[in-house]
PDB file of N, CA, C and O in Angstrom:
ATOM      1  N   MET A   1      68.722 -75.382  80.757  1.00  0.00           N
ATOM      2  CA  MET A   1      69.095 -76.778  80.884  1.00  0.00           C
ATOM      3  C   MET A   1      69.065 -77.177  82.351  1.00  0.00           C
ATOM      4  O   MET A   1      69.475 -76.415  83.227  1.00  0.00           O
ATOM      5  N   ILE A   2      68.587 -78.354  82.596  1.00  0.00           N
ATOM      6  CA  ILE A   2      68.516 -78.907  83.941  1.00  0.00           C
ATOM      7  C   ILE A   2      69.607 -79.970  84.068  1.00  0.00           C
ATOM      8  O   ILE A   2      69.797 -80.789  83.169  1.00  0.00           O
ATOM      9  N   ILE A   3      70.308 -79.946  85.179  1.00  0.00           N
ATOM     10  CA  ILE A   3      71.317 -80.964  85.476  1.00  0.00           C
ATOM     11  C   ILE A   3      70.814 -81.768  86.661  1.00  0.00           C
ATOM     12  O   ILE A   3      70.502 -81.213  87.714  1.00  0.00           O
ATOM     13  N   ILE A   4      70.736 -83.076  86.483  1.00  0.00           N
ATOM     14  CA  ILE A   4      70.302 -83.979  87.547  1.00  0.00           C
ATOM     15  C   ILE A   4      71.458 -84.916  87.866  1.00  0.00           C
ATOM     16  O   ILE A   4      71.874 -85.705  87.017  1.00  0.00           O
ATOM     17  N   TYR A   5      71.978 -84.832  89.085  1.00  0.00           N
ATOM     18  CA  TYR A   5      72.981 -85.785  89.563  1.00  0.00           C
ATOM     19  C   TYR A   5      72.226 -86.886  90.293  1.00  0.00           C
ATOM     20  O   TYR A   5      71.424 -86.606  91.184  1.00  0.00           O
ATOM     21  N   GLY A   6      72.479 -88.133  89.920  1.00  0.00           N
ATOM     22  CA  GLY A   6      71.777 -89.228  90.559  1.00  0.00           C
ATOM     23  C   GLY A   6      72.570 -90.516  90.516  1.00  0.00           C
ATOM     24  O   GLY A   6      73.725 -90.547  90.093  1.00  0.00           O
ATOM     25  N   LYS A   7      71.918 -91.580  90.966  1.00  0.00           N
ATOM     26  CA  LYS A   7      72.499 -92.925  90.965  1.00  0.00           C
ATOM     27  C   LYS A   7      71.463 -93.898  90.433  1.00  0.00           C
ATOM     28  O   LYS A   7      70.262 -93.627  90.463  1.00  0.00           O
ATOM     29  N   SER A   8      71.934 -95.021  89.950  1.00  0.00           N
ATOM     30  CA  SER A   8      71.049 -95.990  89.294  1.00  0.00           C
ATOM     31  C   SER A   8      70.025 -96.625  90.237  1.00  0.00           C
ATOM     32  O   SER A   8      68.950 -97.020  89.785  1.00  0.00           O
ATOM     33  N   ASN A   9      70.322 -96.732  91.496  1.00  0.00           N
ATOM     34  CA  ASN A   9      69.406 -97.383  92.436  1.00  0.00           C
ATOM     35  C   ASN A   9      68.516 -96.383  93.174  1.00  0.00           C
ATOM     36  O   ASN A   9      67.969 -96.705  94.229  1.00  0.00           O
ATOM     37  N   CYS A  10      68.368 -95.190  92.639  1.00  0.00           N
ATOM     38  CA  CYS A  10      67.645 -94.118  93.322  1.00  0.00           C
ATOM     39  C   CYS A  10      66.280 -93.880  92.664  1.00  0.00           C
ATOM     40  O   CYS A  10      66.218 -93.365  91.548  1.00  0.00           O
ATOM     41  N   PRO A  11      65.191 -94.250  93.342  1.00  0.00           N
ATOM     42  CA  PRO A  11      63.870 -94.033  92.744  1.00  0.00           C
ATOM     43  C   PRO A  11      63.539 -92.551  92.545  1.00  0.00           C
ATOM     44  O   PRO A  11      62.834 -92.202  91.598  1.00  0.00           O
ATOM     45  N   TRP A  12      64.035 -91.680  93.421  1.00  0.00           N
ATOM     46  CA  TRP A  12      63.762 -90.242  93.281  1.00  0.00           C
ATOM     47  C   TRP A  12      64.483 -89.661  92.086  1.00  0.00           C
ATOM     48  O   TRP A  12      63.995 -88.717  91.464  1.00  0.00           O
ATOM     49  N   CYS A  13      65.646 -90.216  91.756  1.00  0.00           N
ATOM     50  CA  CYS A  13      66.384 -89.782  90.564  1.00  0.00           C
ATOM     51  C   CYS A  13      65.602 -90.145  89.306  1.00  0.00           C
ATOM     52  O   CYS A  13      65.498 -89.343  88.378  1.00  0.00           O
ATOM     53  N   GLU A  14      65.058 -91.351  89.283  1.00  0.00           N
ATOM     54  CA  GLU A  14      64.253 -91.784  88.141  1.00  0.00           C
ATOM     55  C   GLU A  14      62.999 -90.925  88.009  1.00  0.00           C
ATOM     56  O   GLU A  14      62.600 -90.570  86.900  1.00  0.00           O
ATOM     57  N   LYS A  15      62.382 -90.593  89.135  1.00  0.00           N
ATOM     58  CA  LYS A  15      61.191 -89.736  89.103  1.00  0.00           C
ATOM     59  C   LYS A  15      61.537 -88.344  88.596  1.00  0.00           C
ATOM     60  O   LYS A  15      60.755 -87.742  87.860  1.00  0.00           O
ATOM     61  N   ALA A  16      62.695 -87.828  88.978  1.00  0.00           N
ATOM     62  CA  ALA A  16      63.121 -86.502  88.509  1.00  0.00           C
ATOM     63  C   ALA A  16      63.311 -86.519  86.992  1.00  0.00           C
ATOM     64  O   ALA A  16      62.909 -85.578  86.307  1.00  0.00           O
ATOM     65  N   LYS A  17      63.915 -87.573  86.471  1.00  0.00           N
ATOM     66  CA  LYS A  17      64.093 -87.683  85.017  1.00  0.00           C
ATOM     67  C   LYS A  17      62.750 -87.783  84.320  1.00  0.00           C
ATOM     68  O   LYS A  17      62.535 -87.147  83.288  1.00  0.00           O
ATOM     69  N   ARG A  18      61.839 -88.581  84.879  1.00  0.00           N
ATOM     70  CA  ARG A  18      60.511 -88.748  84.265  1.00  0.00           C
ATOM     71  C   ARG A  18      59.734 -87.443  84.238  1.00  0.00           C
ATOM     72  O   ARG A  18      59.077 -87.133  83.244  1.00  0.00           O
ATOM     73  N   ILE A  19      59.799 -86.673  85.323  1.00  0.00           N
ATOM     74  CA  ILE A  19      59.051 -85.420  85.348  1.00  0.00           C
ATOM     75  C   ILE A  19      59.641 -84.424  84.343  1.00  0.00           C
ATOM     76  O   ILE A  19      58.897 -83.670  83.716  1.00  0.00           O
ATOM     77  N   ALA A  20      60.961 -84.415  84.186  1.00  0.00           N
ATOM     78  CA  ALA A  20      61.581 -83.552  83.176  1.00  0.00           C
ATOM     79  C   ALA A  20      61.107 -83.967  81.781  1.00  0.00           C
ATOM     80  O   ALA A  20      60.805 -83.115  80.945  1.00  0.00           O
ATOM     81  N   GLU A  21      61.043 -85.261  81.536  1.00  0.00           N
ATOM     82  CA  GLU A  21      60.576 -85.753  80.244  1.00  0.00           C
ATOM     83  C   GLU A  21      59.096 -85.450  80.031  1.00  0.00           C
ATOM     84  O   GLU A  21      58.686 -85.089  78.928  1.00  0.00           O
ATOM     85  N   THR A  22      58.298 -85.595  81.085  1.00  0.00           N
ATOM     86  CA  THR A  22      56.867 -85.317  80.991  1.00  0.00           C
ATOM     87  C   THR A  22      56.610 -83.885  80.555  1.00  0.00           C
ATOM     88  O   THR A  22      55.727 -83.626  79.738  1.00  0.00           O
ATOM     89  N   TYR A  23      57.386 -82.955  81.104  1.00  0.00           N
ATOM     90  CA  TYR A  23      57.216 -81.537  80.775  1.00  0.00           C
ATOM     91  C   TYR A  23      58.119 -81.092  79.621  1.00  0.00           C
ATOM     92  O   TYR A  23      58.239 -79.901  79.335  1.00  0.00           O
ATOM     93  N   GLN A  24      58.747 -82.062  78.970  1.00  0.00           N
ATOM     94  CA  GLN A  24      59.612 -81.806  77.821  1.00  0.00           C
ATOM     95  C   GLN A  24      60.695 -80.769  78.132  1.00  0.00           C
ATOM     96  O   GLN A  24      60.965 -79.866  77.341  1.00  0.00           O
ATOM     97  N   LEU A  25      61.296 -80.928  79.296  1.00  0.00           N
ATOM     98  CA  LEU A  25      62.378 -80.050  79.724  1.00  0.00           C
ATOM     99  C   LEU A  25      63.707 -80.654  79.286  1.00  0.00           C
ATOM    100  O   LEU A  25      63.913 -81.862  79.407  1.00  0.00           O
ATOM    101  N   LYS A  26      64.591 -79.835  78.787  1.00  0.00           N
ATOM    102  CA  LYS A  26      65.927 -80.311  78.430  1.00  0.00           C
ATOM    103  C   LYS A  26      66.695 -80.563  79.719  1.00  0.00           C
ATOM    104  O   LYS A  26      66.776 -79.699  80.591  1.00  0.00           O
ATOM    105  N   TYR A  27      67.257 -81.763  79.823  1.00  0.00           N
ATOM    106  CA  TYR A  27      68.037 -82.077  81.024  1.00  0.00           C
ATOM    107  C   TYR A  27      69.211 -82.963  80.664  1.00  0.00           C
ATOM    108  O   TYR A  27      69.230 -83.641  79.636  1.00  0.00           O
ATOM    109  N   GLU A  28      70.186 -82.929  81.553  1.00  0.00           N
ATOM    110  CA  GLU A  28      71.327 -83.822  81.456  1.00  0.00           C
ATOM    111  C   GLU A  28      71.401 -84.605  82.754  1.00  0.00           C
ATOM    112  O   GLU A  28      71.413 -84.025  83.840  1.00  0.00           O
ATOM    113  N   TYR A  29      71.450 -85.907  82.638  1.00  0.00           N
ATOM    114  CA  TYR A  29      71.571 -86.769  83.812  1.00  0.00           C
ATOM    115  C   TYR A  29      73.029 -87.138  83.990  1.00  0.00           C
ATOM    116  O   TYR A  29      73.679 -87.599  83.052  1.00  0.00           O
ATOM    117  N   LYS A  30      73.542 -86.939  85.190  1.00  0.00           N
ATOM    118  CA  LYS A  30      74.936 -87.267  85.498  1.00  0.00           C
ATOM    119  C   LYS A  30      74.944 -88.344  86.574  1.00  0.00           C
ATOM    120  O   LYS A  30      74.381 -88.167  87.655  1.00  0.00           O
ATOM    121  N   ASN A  31      75.582 -89.446  86.266  1.00  0.00           N
ATOM    122  CA  ASN A  31      75.625 -90.598  87.165  1.00  0.00           C
ATOM    123  C   ASN A  31      76.697 -90.394  88.232  1.00  0.00           C
ATOM    124  O   ASN A  31      77.892 -90.458  87.943  1.00  0.00           O
ATOM    125  N   ALA A  32      76.265 -90.151  89.451  1.00  0.00           N
ATOM    126  CA  ALA A  32      77.183 -89.895  90.563  1.00  0.00           C
ATOM    127  C   ALA A  32      77.909 -91.154  91.031  1.00  0.00           C
ATOM    128  O   ALA A  32      78.718 -91.094  91.957  1.00  0.00           O
ATOM    129  N   GLU A  33      77.627 -92.289  90.401  1.00  0.00           N
ATOM    130  CA  GLU A  33      78.379 -93.507  90.697  1.00  0.00           C
ATOM    131  C   GLU A  33      79.738 -93.494  89.983  1.00  0.00           C
ATOM    132  O   GLU A  33      80.636 -94.262  90.327  1.00  0.00           O
ATOM    133  N   GLU A  34      79.871 -92.626  89.004  1.00  0.00           N
ATOM    134  CA  GLU A  34      81.147 -92.484  88.305  1.00  0.00           C
ATOM    135  C   GLU A  34      82.044 -91.546  89.117  1.00  0.00           C
ATOM    136  O   GLU A  34      81.613 -90.453  89.486  1.00  0.00           O
ATOM    137  N   PRO A  35      83.278 -91.953  89.396  1.00  0.00           N
ATOM    138  CA  PRO A  35      84.153 -91.165  90.275  1.00  0.00           C
ATOM    139  C   PRO A  35      84.327 -89.700  89.857  1.00  0.00           C
ATOM    140  O   PRO A  35      84.297 -88.818  90.716  1.00  0.00           O
ATOM    141  N   LEU A  36      84.503 -89.426  88.585  1.00  0.00           N
ATOM    142  CA  LEU A  36      84.692 -88.038  88.153  1.00  0.00           C
ATOM    143  C   LEU A  36      83.421 -87.212  88.336  1.00  0.00           C
ATOM    144  O   LEU A  36      83.485 -86.033  88.685  1.00  0.00           O
ATOM    145  N   VAL A  37      82.277 -87.831  88.100  1.00  0.00           N
ATOM    146  CA  VAL A  37      80.999 -87.131  88.288  1.00  0.00           C
ATOM    147  C   VAL A  37      80.763 -86.867  89.771  1.00  0.00           C
ATOM    148  O   VAL A  37      80.313 -85.784  90.146  1.00  0.00           O
ATOM    149  N   LEU A  38      81.063 -87.847  90.610  1.00  0.00           N
ATOM    150  CA  LEU A  38      80.919 -87.658  92.057  1.00  0.00           C
ATOM    151  C   LEU A  38      81.827 -86.529  92.542  1.00  0.00           C
ATOM    152  O   LEU A  38      81.418 -85.713  93.368  1.00  0.00           O
ATOM    153  N   ALA A  39      83.045 -86.482  92.035  1.00  0.00           N
ATOM    154  CA  ALA A  39      83.972 -85.408  92.406  1.00  0.00           C
ATOM    155  C   ALA A  39      83.426 -84.050  91.960  1.00  0.00           C
ATOM    156  O   ALA A  39      83.526 -83.066  92.692  1.00  0.00           O
ATOM    157  N   GLU A  40      82.853 -84.001  90.766  1.00  0.00           N
ATOM    158  CA  GLU A  40      82.242 -82.771  90.250  1.00  0.00           C
ATOM    159  C   GLU A  40      81.090 -82.323  91.151  1.00  0.00           C
ATOM    160  O   GLU A  40      80.966 -81.141  91.473  1.00  0.00           O
ATOM    161  N   LEU A  41      80.249 -83.277  91.555  1.00  0.00           N
ATOM    162  CA  LEU A  41      79.124 -82.969  92.437  1.00  0.00           C
ATOM    163  C   LEU A  41      79.614 -82.456  93.783  1.00  0.00           C
ATOM    164  O   LEU A  41      79.090 -81.468  94.297  1.00  0.00           O
ATOM    165  N   LYS A  42      80.608 -83.115  94.355  1.00  0.00           N
ATOM    166  CA  LYS A  42      81.133 -82.693  95.657  1.00  0.00           C
ATOM    167  C   LYS A  42      81.763 -81.304  95.588  1.00  0.00           C
ATOM    168  O   LYS A  42      81.714 -80.547  96.557  1.00  0.00           O
ATOM    169  N   LEU A  43      82.347 -80.978  94.455  1.00  0.00           N
ATOM    170  CA  LEU A  43      82.914 -79.645  94.268  1.00  0.00           C
ATOM    171  C   LEU A  43      81.798 -78.592  94.161  1.00  0.00           C
ATOM    172  O   LEU A  43      81.904 -77.504  94.727  1.00  0.00           O
ATOM    173  N   ALA A  44      80.735 -78.933  93.431  1.00  0.00           N
ATOM    174  CA  ALA A  44      79.622 -78.000  93.230  1.00  0.00           C
ATOM    175  C   ALA A  44      78.766 -77.841  94.484  1.00  0.00           C
ATOM    176  O   ALA A  44      78.273 -76.750  94.769  1.00  0.00           O
ATOM    177  N   LYS A  45      78.592 -78.927  95.232  1.00  0.00           N
ATOM    178  CA  LYS A  45      77.725 -78.907  96.411  1.00  0.00           C
ATOM    179  C   LYS A  45      78.342 -79.789  97.491  1.00  0.00           C
ATOM    180  O   LYS A  45      77.903 -80.922  97.693  1.00  0.00           O
ATOM    181  N   PRO A  46      79.366 -79.274  98.193  1.00  0.00           N
ATOM    182  CA  PRO A  46      80.099 -80.099  99.155  1.00  0.00           C
ATOM    183  C   PRO A  46      79.254 -80.624 100.311  1.00  0.00           C
ATOM    184  O   PRO A  46      79.587 -81.653 100.899  1.00  0.00           O
ATOM    185  N   ASP A  47      78.173 -79.935 100.642  1.00  0.00           N
ATOM    186  CA  ASP A  47      77.349 -80.365 101.769  1.00  0.00           C
ATOM    187  C   ASP A  47      76.197 -81.278 101.362  1.00  0.00           C
ATOM    188  O   ASP A  47      75.352 -81.599 102.198  1.00  0.00           O
ATOM    189  N   ALA A  48      76.141 -81.702 100.110  1.00  0.00           N
ATOM    190  CA  ALA A  48      75.066 -82.585  99.634  1.00  0.00           C
ATOM    191  C   ALA A  48      75.137 -83.929 100.365  1.00  0.00           C
ATOM    192  O   ALA A  48      76.188 -84.567 100.418  1.00  0.00           O
ATOM    193  N   LYS A  49      74.020 -84.335 100.914  1.00  0.00           N
ATOM    194  CA  LYS A  49      73.960 -85.586 101.665  1.00  0.00           C
ATOM    195  C   LYS A  49      73.084 -86.634 100.979  1.00  0.00           C
ATOM    196  O   LYS A  49      73.083 -87.799 101.375  1.00  0.00           O
ATOM    197  N   SER A  50      72.343 -86.224  99.957  1.00  0.00           N
ATOM    198  CA  SER A  50      71.412 -87.145  99.305  1.00  0.00           C
ATOM    199  C   SER A  50      71.372 -86.856  97.809  1.00  0.00           C
ATOM    200  O   SER A  50      71.936 -85.872  97.330  1.00  0.00           O
ATOM    201  N   ILE A  51      70.710 -87.717  97.105  1.00  0.00           N
ATOM    202  CA  ILE A  51      70.488 -87.520  95.685  1.00  0.00           C
ATOM    203  C   ILE A  51      69.010 -87.717  95.394  1.00  0.00           C
ATOM    204  O   ILE A  51      68.339 -88.395  96.172  1.00  0.00           O
ATOM    205  N   PRO A  52      68.485 -87.182  94.355  1.00  0.00           N
ATOM    206  CA  PRO A  52      69.179 -86.390  93.348  1.00  0.00           C
ATOM    207  C   PRO A  52      69.540 -84.993  93.854  1.00  0.00           C
ATOM    208  O   PRO A  52      68.958 -84.483  94.812  1.00  0.00           O
ATOM    209  N   GLN A  53      70.504 -84.403  93.186  1.00  0.00           N
ATOM    210  CA  GLN A  53      70.858 -83.003  93.371  1.00  0.00           C
ATOM    211  C   GLN A  53      70.633 -82.355  92.010  1.00  0.00           C
ATOM    212  O   GLN A  53      71.125 -82.842  90.992  1.00  0.00           O
ATOM    213  N   ILE A  54      69.878 -81.241  92.001  1.00  0.00           N
ATOM    214  CA  ILE A  54      69.393 -80.699  90.730  1.00  0.00           C
ATOM    215  C   ILE A  54      69.694 -79.211  90.614  1.00  0.00           C
ATOM    216  O   ILE A  54      69.508 -78.444  91.558  1.00  0.00           O
ATOM    217  N   TRP A  55      70.165 -78.821  89.428  1.00  0.00           N
ATOM    218  CA  TRP A  55      70.387 -77.418  89.062  1.00  0.00           C
ATOM    219  C   TRP A  55      69.487 -77.089  87.884  1.00  0.00           C
ATOM    220  O   TRP A  55      69.305 -77.914  86.988  1.00  0.00           O
ATOM    221  N   TRP A  56      68.921 -75.883  87.880  1.00  0.00           N
ATOM    222  CA  TRP A  56      68.061 -75.431  86.786  1.00  0.00           C
ATOM    223  C   TRP A  56      68.659 -74.136  86.254  1.00  0.00           C
ATOM    224  O   TRP A  56      68.712 -73.140  86.975  1.00  0.00           O
ATOM    225  N   HIS A  57      69.102 -74.135  85.021  1.00  0.00           N
ATOM    226  CA  HIS A  57      69.722 -72.970  84.374  1.00  0.00           C
ATOM    227  C   HIS A  57      70.833 -72.378  85.241  1.00  0.00           C
ATOM    228  O   HIS A  57      70.927 -71.163  85.411  1.00  0.00           O
ATOM    229  N   GLY A  58      71.672 -73.262  85.785  1.00  0.00           N
ATOM    230  CA  GLY A  58      72.814 -72.842  86.576  1.00  0.00           C
ATOM    231  C   GLY A  58      72.512 -72.498  88.024  1.00  0.00           C
ATOM    232  O   GLY A  58      73.424 -72.175  88.786  1.00  0.00           O
ATOM    233  N   ARG A  59      71.254 -72.563  88.412  1.00  0.00           N
ATOM    234  CA  ARG A  59      70.859 -72.234  89.791  1.00  0.00           C
ATOM    235  C   ARG A  59      70.532 -73.527  90.532  1.00  0.00           C
ATOM    236  O   ARG A  59      69.760 -74.353  90.045  1.00  0.00           O
ATOM    237  N   TYR A  60      71.123 -73.694  91.708  1.00  0.00           N
ATOM    238  CA  TYR A  60      70.876 -74.896  92.503  1.00  0.00           C
ATOM    239  C   TYR A  60      69.429 -74.906  92.980  1.00  0.00           C
ATOM    240  O   TYR A  60      68.943 -73.927  93.549  1.00  0.00           O
ATOM    241  N   ILE A  61      68.743 -76.029  92.741  1.00  0.00           N
ATOM    242  CA  ILE A  61      67.343 -76.189  93.154  1.00  0.00           C
ATOM    243  C   ILE A  61      67.241 -76.998  94.441  1.00  0.00           C
ATOM    244  O   ILE A  61      66.563 -76.589  95.383  1.00  0.00           O
ATOM    245  N   GLY A  62      67.914 -78.148  94.481  1.00  0.00           N
ATOM    246  CA  GLY A  62      67.824 -79.059  95.622  1.00  0.00           C
ATOM    247  C   GLY A  62      67.555 -80.463  95.118  1.00  0.00           C
ATOM    248  O   GLY A  62      68.156 -80.911  94.141  1.00  0.00           O
ATOM    249  N   GLY A  63      66.648 -81.154  95.789  1.00  0.00           N
ATOM    250  CA  GLY A  63      66.303 -82.522  95.428  1.00  0.00           C
ATOM    251  C   GLY A  63      64.999 -82.599  94.657  1.00  0.00           C
ATOM    252  O   GLY A  63      64.532 -81.611  94.090  1.00  0.00           O
ATOM    253  N   TYR A  64      64.421 -83.789  94.649  1.00  0.00           N
ATOM    254  CA  TYR A  64      63.204 -84.038  93.876  1.00  0.00           C
ATOM    255  C   TYR A  64      62.051 -83.132  94.309  1.00  0.00           C
ATOM    256  O   TYR A  64      61.374 -82.547  93.464  1.00  0.00           O
ATOM    257  N   LYS A  65      61.828 -83.015  95.600  1.00  0.00           N
ATOM    258  CA  LYS A  65      60.708 -82.206  96.102  1.00  0.00           C
ATOM    259  C   LYS A  65      60.844 -80.747  95.651  1.00  0.00           C
ATOM    260  O   LYS A  65      59.868 -80.139  95.212  1.00  0.00           O
ATOM    261  N   GLU A  66      62.031 -80.198  95.759  1.00  0.00           N
ATOM    262  CA  GLU A  66      62.265 -78.815  95.347  1.00  0.00           C
ATOM    263  C   GLU A  66      62.125 -78.664  93.828  1.00  0.00           C
ATOM    264  O   GLU A  66      61.674 -77.629  93.339  1.00  0.00           O
ATOM    265  N   PHE A  67      62.516 -79.707  93.090  1.00  0.00           N
ATOM    266  CA  PHE A  67      62.387 -79.701  91.640  1.00  0.00           C
ATOM    267  C   PHE A  67      60.921 -79.626  91.227  1.00  0.00           C
ATOM    268  O   PHE A  67      60.558 -78.839  90.353  1.00  0.00           O
ATOM    269  N   THR A  68      60.079 -80.443  91.855  1.00  0.00           N
ATOM    270  CA  THR A  68      58.660 -80.404  91.507  1.00  0.00           C
ATOM    271  C   THR A  68      58.036 -79.068  91.901  1.00  0.00           C
ATOM    272  O   THR A  68      57.163 -78.565  91.194  1.00  0.00           O
ATOM    273  N   SER A  69      58.471 -78.490  93.015  1.00  0.00           N
ATOM    274  CA  SER A  69      57.982 -77.164  93.409  1.00  0.00           C
ATOM    275  C   SER A  69      58.397 -76.109  92.389  1.00  0.00           C
ATOM    276  O   SER A  69      57.604 -75.233  92.045  1.00  0.00           O
ATOM    277  N   GLU A  70      59.625 -76.188  91.907  1.00  0.00           N
ATOM    278  CA  GLU A  70      60.113 -75.239  90.904  1.00  0.00           C
ATOM    279  C   GLU A  70      59.296 -75.343  89.623  1.00  0.00           C
ATOM    280  O   GLU A  70      58.976 -74.329  89.003  1.00  0.00           O
ATOM    281  N   ILE A  71      58.963 -76.547  89.233  1.00  0.00           N
ATOM    282  CA  ILE A  71      58.136 -76.740  88.034  1.00  0.00           C
ATOM    283  C   ILE A  71      56.764 -76.113  88.249  1.00  0.00           C
ATOM    284  O   ILE A  71      56.256 -75.417  87.369  1.00  0.00           O
ATOM    285  N   GLU A  72      56.167 -76.349  89.395  1.00  0.00           N
ATOM    286  CA  GLU A  72      54.854 -75.755  89.676  1.00  0.00           C
ATOM    287  C   GLU A  72      54.937 -74.229  89.681  1.00  0.00           C
ATOM    288  O   GLU A  72      54.052 -73.561  89.146  1.00  0.00           O
ATOM    289  N   ASN A  73      55.985 -73.675  90.277  1.00  0.00           N
ATOM    290  CA  ASN A  73      56.154 -72.213  90.303  1.00  0.00           C
ATOM    291  C   ASN A  73      56.344 -71.662  88.895  1.00  0.00           C
ATOM    292  O   ASN A  73      55.799 -70.611  88.559  1.00  0.00           O
ATOM    293  N   THR A  74      57.102 -72.357  88.087  1.00  0.00           N
ATOM    294  CA  THR A  74      57.348 -71.913  86.718  1.00  0.00           C
ATOM    295  C   THR A  74      56.070 -71.968  85.903  1.00  0.00           C
ATOM    296  O   THR A  74      55.800 -71.068  85.108  1.00  0.00           O
ATOM    297  N   LYS A  75      55.285 -73.010  86.093  1.00  0.00           N
ATOM    298  CA  LYS A  75      54.015 -73.124  85.368  1.00  0.00           C
ATOM    299  C   LYS A  75      53.093 -71.967  85.708  1.00  0.00           C
ATOM    300  O   LYS A  75      52.455 -71.400  84.821  1.00  0.00           O
ATOM    301  N   SER A  76      53.018 -71.612  86.981  1.00  0.00           N
ATOM    302  CA  SER A  76      52.101 -70.540  87.381  1.00  0.00           C
ATOM    303  C   SER A  76      52.601 -69.174  86.911  1.00  0.00           C
ATOM    304  O   SER A  76      51.795 -68.284  86.641  1.00  0.00           O
ATOM    305  N   ASP A  77      53.918 -68.998  86.811  1.00  0.00           N
ATOM    306  CA  ASP A  77      54.466 -67.736  86.354  1.00  0.00           C
ATOM    307  C   ASP A  77      54.370 -67.558  84.846  1.00  0.00           C
ATOM    308  O   ASP A  77      54.087 -66.462  84.361  1.00  0.00           O
ATOM    309  N   TYR A  78      54.605 -68.633  84.108  1.00  0.00           N
ATOM    310  CA  TYR A  78      54.750 -68.517  82.665  1.00  0.00           C
ATOM    311  C   TYR A  78      53.750 -69.340  81.861  1.00  0.00           C
ATOM    312  O   TYR A  78      53.723 -69.246  80.634  1.00  0.00           O
ATOM    313  N   GLY A  79      52.941 -70.133  82.523  1.00  0.00           N
ATOM    314  CA  GLY A  79      52.004 -70.974  81.801  1.00  0.00           C
ATOM    315  C   GLY A  79      52.618 -72.316  81.462  1.00  0.00           C
ATOM    316  O   GLY A  79      53.819 -72.414  81.210  1.00  0.00           O
ATOM    317  N   GLN A  80      51.804 -73.335  81.457  1.00  0.00           N
ATOM    318  CA  GLN A  80      52.285 -74.695  81.204  1.00  0.00           C
ATOM    319  C   GLN A  80      52.974 -74.750  79.845  1.00  0.00           C
ATOM    320  O   GLN A  80      52.496 -74.180  78.864  1.00  0.00           O
ATOM    321  N   GLY A  81      54.101 -75.444  79.809  1.00  0.00           N
ATOM    322  CA  GLY A  81      54.840 -75.610  78.578  1.00  0.00           C
ATOM    323  C   GLY A  81      55.809 -74.500  78.282  1.00  0.00           C
ATOM    324  O   GLY A  81      56.544 -74.594  77.299  1.00  0.00           O
ATOM    325  N   GLN A  82      55.851 -73.458  79.073  1.00  0.00           N
ATOM    326  CA  GLN A  82      56.722 -72.311  78.829  1.00  0.00           C
ATOM    327  C   GLN A  82      57.911 -72.323  79.769  1.00  0.00           C
ATOM    328  O   GLN A  82      58.123 -71.355  80.500  1.00  0.00           O
ATOM    329  N   PHE A  83      58.675 -73.372  79.768  1.00  0.00           N
ATOM    330  CA  PHE A  83      59.809 -73.484  80.680  1.00  0.00           C
ATOM    331  C   PHE A  83      61.023 -72.931  80.016  1.00  0.00           C
ATOM    332  O   PHE A  83      62.102 -72.925  80.609  1.00  0.00           O
TER     333      PHE A  83
END
């Protein structure tokens, strides 16, 4: 499962959701505009300065750029569609 922390006015957050959908990856989007979600994010990654912030199977990935790199690495390791 992929966890994407984002905000409604963030184009990179929307792109992260779209790429997860494109590759049919299971993900949960958490709106960091909600106080409890923001507190959860700050607890998980206190030094986060930007969004989106993304975890893949419990492992912190980073932002959108790192997410797309992880997808490319996974495709080359396991073949497209084998996430």
